[in-house]
C-alpha distance (Angstrom), angle and dihedral (degrees) to the residues before:
residue distance angle dihedral
X1 . . .
X2 3.79 . .
X3 3.83 119.7 .
X4 3.78 116.8 -119.0
X5 3.87 93.2 -110.2
X6 3.80 90.3 52.4
X7 3.84 92.8 58.5
X8 3.70 112.7 110.0
X9 3.85 127.1 -152.4
X10 3.77 125.4 -158.3
X11 3.76 103.2 -144.6
X12 3.79 122.7 -166.6
X13 3.82 112.3 -145.2
X14 3.79 142.5 165.7
X15 3.82 126.0 -133.7
X16 3.80 91.1 -103.5
X17 3.83 88.3 55.0
X18 3.82 88.7 51.5
X19 3.78 91.1 53.1
X20 3.79 91.2 51.3
X21 3.81 91.0 47.5
X22 3.81 92.8 51.7
X23 3.85 90.5 45.7
X24 3.81 91.2 53.0
X25 3.83 93.3 46.3
X26 3.82 91.2 48.4
X27 3.79 88.6 64.7
X28 3.83 91.6 58.8
X29 3.83 127.4 83.3
X30 3.80 106.5 -75.5
X31 3.74 96.0 -129.7
X32 3.81 90.6 59.1
X33 3.76 97.5 49.0
X34 3.81 111.5 26.5
X35 3.78 94.4 95.2
X36 3.80 92.6 49.5
X37 3.80 91.4 46.9
X38 3.78 89.5 51.6
X39 3.80 91.3 48.3
X40 3.80 91.6 50.4
X41 3.81 90.9 50.2
X42 3.79 93.7 47.3
X43 3.78 93.1 49.3
X44 3.79 93.1 44.0
X45 3.85 91.8 50.2
X46 3.78 92.0 48.0
X47 3.81 89.8 53.1
X48 3.77 100.0 47.3
X49 3.82 111.1 132.8
X50 3.83 120.9 -127.7
X51 3.77 116.3 -85.1
X52 3.83 110.6 -76.9
X53 3.80 94.0 18.1
X54 3.80 119.8 124.3
X55 3.73 116.9 -103.0
X56 3.82 110.5 -114.5
X57 3.75 125.5 -175.9
X58 3.83 111.5 -80.0
X59 3.79 132.2 -150.4
X60 3.78 123.2 -111.9
X61 3.78 122.3 -170.0
X62 3.82 114.2 -147.0
X63 3.79 133.0 171.3
X64 3.79 118.7 -126.2
X65 3.79 89.4 -104.8
X66 3.79 92.9 51.5
X67 3.82 91.4 47.1
X68 3.80 90.5 49.8
X69 3.80 90.7 52.3
X70 3.80 91.6 47.6
X71 3.82 93.4 49.7
X72 3.80 89.8 48.0
X73 3.79 90.6 51.6
X74 3.83 91.5 47.8
X75 3.81 88.6 52.8
X76 3.78 89.2 64.4
X77 3.79 92.7 61.7
X78 3.79 123.7 79.6
X79 3.84 112.0 -74.8
X80 3.82 93.7 -127.3
X81 3.82 90.0 60.2
X82 3.81 99.4 46.7
X83 3.79 108.3 27.1
X84 3.83 95.2 94.9
X85 3.80 93.1 48.2
X86 3.79 92.6 45.6
X87 3.79 91.7 48.1
X88 3.83 90.1 49.9
X89 3.84 92.1 48.3
X90 3.83 89.0 49.9
X91 3.81 92.0 50.0
X92 3.82 92.3 49.1
X93 3.84 92.2 47.5
X94 3.79 91.9 49.8
X95 3.80 92.4 50.2
X96 3.80 92.7 49.4
X97 3.82 93.4 45.7
X98 3.84 89.9 50.2
X99 3.81 90.7 50.2
X100 3.82 90.9 49.0
X101 3.82 90.7 48.1
X102 3.81 91.9 50.5
X103 3.82 91.6 46.6
X104 3.83 91.2 51.9
X105 3.79 91.6 47.8
X106 3.81 90.9 53.4
X107 3.85 90.7 48.3
X108 3.81 91.5 50.1
X109 3.79 91.7 51.1
X110 3.83 90.8 50.9
X111 3.79 92.4 50.6
């Protein structure tokens, strides 16, 4: 069985979400967030569309610990700026956890 910090979430996000995430993380102590900021930048840069292409939502892979840190950081910004993003993150996490639970239930029945 996988430990909680080893869980990974595939989060769909838009560039404006990324800007808000970076802004929130920038308000936290650097030594706690520098690796996550670097990861967000690397993933964002690797997903940039060609010049002139429309900007579609992108996928971001985060561990449970990274997602916890991100949500904590977002909680320090004004509610009216982050509530839609936090709600969307919550919805995506619930969906993925439900899928993982169903997958594990099927595997246990087969065993």
